[in-house]
N, C-alpha and C positions, 0 to 999 in steps of 0.2 A: 632533343634527346638527352636523357639524364645520364651522366657519366658517374661511374663508381670512382672512389679515390684511387684505386689501382689503375684505372683507365686514365685518370687525370695525370698521374705520375708518369705513365707510359708515354702520353702525348708530349709532356714537358721534356722528357728525356730525349725525344727525337729532335727537339728544337734547340736545345742548349749545346753549344760547341763542346767537344770532348775535353778540351783543355781547361774548362771551368770546373772548379771544385764546388759542389753545392749539396744541400739536402733539402727535403721538402717537409713542411709541417702544416698543420691546420690551425687557424685562429677562427673558430666557428666555421662559417661558410667561406671565409677568405683563405686563399692558398698562399702561404708564406714560403718564399725561397730564401734559404739562409746560406750566405756565401762569404768567403774572405775577400772577394773581389766584386763588391756591389756596383762599382763603376762600369763593369762590363755589360750590365743589363740596360743601361740607358734609362731614359724617362719613359713616359707613357707612349711616346711615338716610336720607341726603340724595341728591343727584344721583349721587355716587360709587356708592352702593349700588344705585341704579336701573340704572346702566350695567353694573355687574358682573352683576346679575341678568339683564339682557337678553342680554349676550354670553356668559354662563356662563364667565367667566374672572375671575381675581383682578385688581383694578384698583387702582393707587396714583396719588396725585396728587403730582407733584414740582414744586418751585418752579423757575421759569426762572432760569438763572444770572445774568441781569441784575439780579435783585432780591436777590441774596445779598450780604451784607456780607463784607468780607475777614476772614480769621481774626483779625487783630489787633483790628479794630473789634468783631468778635463777642465776643472775650474781654473787651473793655472793657464792653460792654453786660451780659455775664454777671455781671461783678463788681459792676455797679451795681444789677442787678435781683435776683439771687439773694442772700438774706441770708447774712451771715458764719456764722451758726449752722449752716448746712447743711454747712459744712466741705468745700468742693470739693477733690478730690484729683487730678482729671484732666479734660481736654477733648480729645476725639478726633474729628477731622473726617474724613468720608469723602466727597470730592467726587464720586465715581461716583454715589452715591445722594442727594447733597445732604443727608446726615444728620450730626448732631452728637450724640455721646454724652457726657454729663456724669456723671462719677462723684463721689459725695460720701458722707459718713458719715451724713447725715440726709436721705434722699430726700424725705420728707414735707415738710420745711421748704423744700427746694429747689423742689418743685412748687407749693407754696402752696395756699391754700384754693380748692377747686374748680378747681385748675390755673391760677390767675390768673398766677403768675409765669412759667410756661412759655408760656402764651398771649401774654403781653406780650412775652416774649423772641422768640417766633416772628414776631410782628408787626414787631419791630425789626430782626431779622437775616436773616429769610427762611429760614434752615436748618430742617430737620425735627429737632426736639429730642427726645432720649430721656434719661431720668434713671435711673441705676443706682446701687445701693449699692456703696461701695468694698469689695472683697473683704477678708476678714481676712488673707489671704496674697496677696502680689503675684506674678503670673505673668509671667515674662519672655516666654514664648511668646505669651500673649494680647496683650501690648503690641507685640511684634514683628509679629504678624499685622496689628494695626491700623495700624501704621506702613507695612507693606508694601502693604496695601490702599490707603492714601492715596497712596503713591508710584506705584502702578500704576493709578490711577483711570481714565485715558484708555484703557489697554489693556482693562481690565475692562468698561468701557462698550461698547466695540466687540465684545468677546466675547459679552456678554449679548445684544446686538442680533443677532449671528450665530446664537447658540443659538435665539433666538426665531424667526428666519426659517426655521430648519430644522424647528422644531416646527409652524409654520403652513404648511409647504409643501403643495402640492396633493395630494389623495388619489389613490392609485394604483388602477388598475382591477383587477378580479379578486376572487375569493372570499377572505375572510380566513382565515388559519391561524396557528398558533403552535407553536413547539417549544422544548424546554429541553435544552441541551447541557452535559454535565459536563466542565469544564476543570480541575478540581482539587478536592481534599478528598473525593472519592468512594472509599469503602472505604479511607480514610486520614484522619489528622488533620493539618491544615496545608494551606497554599497554596490556600485556598478560592477558587473561581472558577466562576461559572455564566454561561451565556449564554442570554438569551431572544431568539429570532429569530421575527419575524412576517413577513407578506408586505410590510410597510411599513417595519420598523425592526429595529435590533439593539441590545440593552442588556446590558451586562456587570455582574454583581453580584459585588462583592468581587474583589480582585486581590492574593492573599496570597502569602507565601513559606513554604516548608518549612524552618523554622529548624533542624530537626534534621539536615538534609542539605546537605552542601557540594557534592555532585555532581549533584543533581537538585532544585534549590530552586524552580524556576519552574513556574507553571501552564502548560497546553498552549496557549501563544500561537500556536504554529505550526499549529494545527488549521485546516483549510480554513474552518470556520464562523467563526473569529475574524479571519481575514485578508480584506482588508488592515485594519490597526488604525485607519487614519484614516477608515474608513467606519463605525465604530461611532457610534451616535447619542448614547449616554449611558453613564456609569458610575455605579453606585449602591453605596455602602458601608454595610454593616450596623453596623460598629464599627471602632475604630482599631487593634486588635491587629495585629502584624506578619503573623500567619498569615491575616489577612483584608485588610490594606491595605499590606503591606510592599513589594509589587512594583508599586504604582500608578504611580510615576514612570517605570517602564520604558515604559509606554504612550506617554508624552509624548516619551521618548527616540526612539521609533520611529514617530512620526508622528501620534499621536492629538491632536486639537485640540478635542474636545468638552467638555461639562460633566461635573462630578463632583458628585453630590448626596449630602449627608450632614448630620447634625445639627451645630450649632456646637461642642459638646464633641468630637465625632469629628474635626472639622477641626483643633482645637487639639492634641489628643492625637496625631493622625496626624503632624503636623509634628514634634512632640517625638520620637516613636518612630522616624520615618524618619531624622531628623537624627542620633539616637544610633546607629542601625544603621550609618550611614556612618562615624561616629566610631569605633565598636568595630572595624569592618572595617579601618580604617586602623591602629589600634593593634595589631591582630593580624597586620598585614602582608598582608592579603587585598585583592584587587581587587574592589571592589563593582560590582554590575551597572549602577549609575547614579550620577550626580554630584549635588552640591547644586543645581546649576542646574536639574536636572529636578524636584527637590523644589519649588523656587521657582516653576517653571512650573506645576506641579500646583496650587499655592495660588491662582494667578490664575484658575483654572478652577472653583474650588469655589463651589457655590451652596448656601447654608444652607437647610435644611428643618427646621422645628420639628415636634415630635410633633403628630399629628392635623391637620396642614396637608396638603391635597391639591393636587398640582401636576401639570400635564402635562409629561412629559419627552420624548415623541416624538409624532408625529401621532396615534398610536393607543394610547398607554399613559399612564395616570395613576399617580402614586406617592403613597402615604400611609405615613408612618412612625409607629410606636408603640413604647412601652417594651418592651424585651426582658429587662431585669433583670440583664444580664450585667456590663457595666462602664458607666462614665459615658457617656451618650449612645447606648448600644447600642440598636439598633432592629430590630423585626420590620418587614419591608418588604412592603407590600400593593400588588400591581400589578393595575390594572383594564385589561384588554386588549380592544381592538376594540369600543368603545362597549358594553361589558357582555357581550361574547361569552365571556370567561373571566376568572376572578380567581385569582391565585396568590399565596401568602404564603410568604416566606422568613423563618424564625425567626431566622437568624443563630445565634450562640451565645446560649442562652437560660437563664434561671433562673426557675423557677416556684415561688419562695419569697421572702418578704420578707426582706431582709438588713439589716445595719446601715446600708447606703448607699442601697438602692433598693427600690422596691415590686416585687412579683412581676410577671412578664411579663403583658402584656395578652393577653386571650383573645377580645375582641369585635372582629369585623370586619364590614363591610357585606355581603360575600360571600366565599366561599372554596371554590373547586372543587378546587384542588390546594394541598397543603401540602408545603413542603420543610423538613425538620426535622433538626436535629443528632442524632447518635447516640453522642456521646463516651462516655457512661456508659449505653448502652442495652441491655446484655446482662443475662441472668439473673445475679443476685447483685451487680449494680452498685448498691450502697447507700451513701448518704452520711448522716452524722449531721446533725442540725439545726444552725443557726447557734449556738443557745444551747449545745448539747452541744460543738460545736467550740470555742467561746469558753472553756468550762469546762476542756476538755482542754488548750488552750494555756496558760491561767492556771496549771494544775497543773504543767506542765513548767517554767514560769518559776519557780514557787516551789521546785520540786525542784532545779533547776540553780543558781539564785542562792543557795539554801540551802547548797550545797556549794562555794560560791565559784567557780562555773564561769561560762562564757560561752556565750551562745546565738546560734547562727547561723541566721538566717531568710532563706533565699533566696526572694525574692519578685518577682513581676511588678510593675513600677512603678505600673501602672494597675489599680486595683480591689482586688487582694489586699492591697497595702501599706496602703491606707486602712482596710480591714476589720480588719487586724491591729492597726493603731495604735489604733483605737477599742476593741478588746478589751483591749489593754494599758492604755489610759487608764482604762477601767472598773475594772480591778484596782487600779491605783495610787491612784485616787480613793476606793476603798472603805474605806481605812484599815486593812485586814487585812494589808497587806504594805508593807514599806518600799520606796519607789521606788528604782530605779537608773537610770543613764543609758541611753537608747535611741538608738543612732546610726542615722542614715538616710544610706545611701551609694548613689550613683547618681542616677537621675532622680526618686527618690521625693518629695522636697520640691517639685520643680517640678510633678509630676503632682498632688500634693495641692493646690497653689495653683490649678491648673486646675479641680479639683473645686470649690474655694471661689469660682471665677469664674462657675460655672454652678449656682447653688443650686436653680434651678427643676427640675433633673434629679435631685435627691436626695429622700429621704423628708422628710416635713414636719417631723418631730422634729429631724433633723439640720440641715435648712435653718434652722429657728428658732434652734438653738444656735449656728450659724455667724453668723447675721445679727444676733441681738438681744443677745447677751451674750458677750463675748470670754472671760470667765472660764469659761464652760461649753463653749467650743469645744475639742473633743478634739484638733484638729490644731495648736492653738497652745500646748499644755501644755508646761511648763518642762522635763520630762524628755526631750523629743525634741530631738536636736541633729543638725544637718546636718553631714556630713563634708565639710570644705572642702579638697579636694585631697589630694595624695599624702603630704605631710608629716604632716597630721593623721591619715591612715590609718595611717602607720607608728607614730605615737605611741600610737594605740589598740591596735595589735598588740603593742606592748611593755609596755603597762600591765597589771599583774597583777590589777587590780580586776575584780570581776564586772560584766558588762554584757550588753546585748542589742544585736545588730546586725541591722538589716533592710537587705539589699543586693540589688541586681540582678546577674545575671539569675536568674529563678525556677527554671530547670532545670539550674543549674550548668554552663552551656555557654558561659561567658565572662562578662566584666564584673567589677566590683569585688568581688563575693562570693568570687571565686576566691582572693583574697589571704587572706581570713579562713579559708576552708576549708583552704588549704595550711598555715597556721600553727597552727590550733586543732583540726583533725580528729583528731589522734592522742591528744589528752589526754582521759582518761576522765571528768574532771570536767565537760567541756563537753558541749553538746548541739547537734545539727543537726536542724532541724525543717522539713519541707516542708509548705506549705499550698496548693499548686497542682498542676496536671497536669504530669506528667513524660513527655515524648514519647520514643518509641523512639529509641535511638541516643545519648541524652544521658547524662551522668554521673549525673544524678538518677535516671534509670530503672535504671541498673546498680546503684546503691545500694539501690533498692527491691527488686531481685532478689536481694539478699543478698551482694553483693560486699564482701569485707573490705578490699580495697584497689583503688584505681582509678588510672588514669594521666591526667595532664593536661599540656598544653603550656605551658611557662614559659621565657621568655627564650631562645627558639630551640631548646629541647630538651624531650624528653619525660621527665617525672619521675613517680615512683610515690608516691602518698599513702596511708598506712596510716590506716584509719578505726577508731578505738577509742572515739570519743565516743558518747554516747547518741544513737540515731537514731530519729525518729518521723515518721510522715506523718499529718497531720490533714486528712481529706478534706472536712470540713464547711464549709471556707472557699471551696470551689471556686465559680467563677462559672457552672459548667455544672449543668444539672439531672441528677439521677440517674434511674434507670429508672422508679421510681414517679412522680417529678415529671413526666417526659416523658409517661407514660401519663395522669396527672391533667390535664396541660396539654391533651392532645388531647380528653380526656373533657369538659373545660370549654369547649372551643372553640365559639363561637357565630358563624356556623353551622359545622357539622361538614363537613370536606372529603370529596369522593368518592375522591380519589387522594392518596396520601402517598408522598413520595420521601425516603428516608433517606440521609444522608451524614454527613461529619465524624465518622467512626468506622471502626475496622478492619472487615474483611469479616464477622466473627462478630457484632460488635455491631450493625452495620447490618441484617444478616439476621435476628437474633433480635428486634430491635425491630420490624422490618417484619412478621415473622410474627405477633407478638403483636397489633400494630395491626390487621392484616388479620382475625384471629380475633375480636378484641374489638369492632371497630367496623364490620366488614363493608366496609372500604374496599379499593380496589386499592392495593397497595403495591409499591414498586420500590426496589431497592438496586443501582443501576447502577455500572459501572466508569467511570473517567475515559475520556472521548472517546465515551461512548455518548450517544445522543439519544433523548428521549421526546417524542412528539407530544402536545401539550396539547389541540388541537382542529383 
């Protein structure tokens, strides 16, 4: 039974002893109890747990601002209580949540035996203290977001309260119903956008850009179901790639004021990719559809959701995110609609295979009546080698090309594929079977890698351990990787005759620093060009895959022709998408099995072939709708 906020407050008032001074606020769906005596509420098994169980909502205890020490006083207490051996590297205050994050090289020493140091520190300063290990690589994006959240604490507190009031609004009369509307990525790859509409709320899932199109890059925001944008209740992001999150700031440009739910890694990667999108557009003389101010406004509205945490996002919809295996923080999104009336799962982009970076996509959900699944490689014959086979193939072309004193160009997506390739190269160079050469990282690759290091809990256990426990084994910190620092260094690399490997963005040869290397090196037969990711229709990468011996590119205000004589290969096994067999295996392993399956994120043939096979094999209703079509869920 759904409780109003007034009913929630009434229930809580009956449970808290009369001598405890407190007030109640909302942090979106979370109920925060603000008090001068937080120790009276105990842990999850104490009064706090009893309250949460009674109101069936997440409950947090926040210290009243009157008992918080100033930042300077808090820092003095930290230095006196936390041993020097912990080697503190940062202190990050978030006044909105009264939280303090301490980063240090030895968290165990910082916390102390049975948490004695942290408990003593909380008693002294009042702040809620968290201790994190210092990442092996420092991320400017992560630090910028922490600083921005601190600077906008008052705005964020008000927004969280507004989001909460919307979630706890009174129930509407009438029978419940729900529909799914296709606003992008249906019978196409790119500009992913879905809309769930119920009798009480509207939720948009993903807001992507078609990066291969300059004439039609946006989802169908002008569809009647999506308008007015300010009436949307929530936006949910499956992951940070531009074709799923690149147009999110446009919502805020045109009036959306609600929350954005995503995992913390998605939040960080999204800021990096959107900022770079604006930067590249400016360098190419294009007018972007939004400005940096809209990106910053987006960041104020982000609500972090960790995997397996369930949260209410509207009066009648609950959200749970789980691992999708695609990129850092990528999630399958489970929506529980209408107090159990219907459950729908969006896979996002999914990988049902363990990779160097991530575990295979999750297949266990509480319920799943409808599945919305990607179809990028869903057609007959869409087969990808395993990660081990792909690694072997990459290592062979490195040996072959460096052996003839050539250079290797690896156009990569900054997020996901770059880090996979780095690990594969690192494995080859550490094996002792091959003399290492310099591997240049150009574009956002180093920053994206630092964001990976900042979120170790979203990586495989082996990689997490190598990053956290021994820097000598950290593949991302190896000496052969060098970041390209600006244009002068790039020019020096281009003129250096020594063999080398260059990982550079963008992954489809549709702009970015990789174009400089391609322009200078593509004509030389000793060199190699190697694709390790999907090449969308309309990009230079796709034209090369079709066998073009020369391609045209825009350079310094004019169109030039590039002759391609270098060795050219595509290694499919590094893709973050499941191939046809993996998609079928994913559905086969799903627990429970859906009654209806909607195929998207693939061309018409791939969506249709995958849908037909799923229908025949699993006896499910399948749909391959076009953009702007609507499916009734119940």
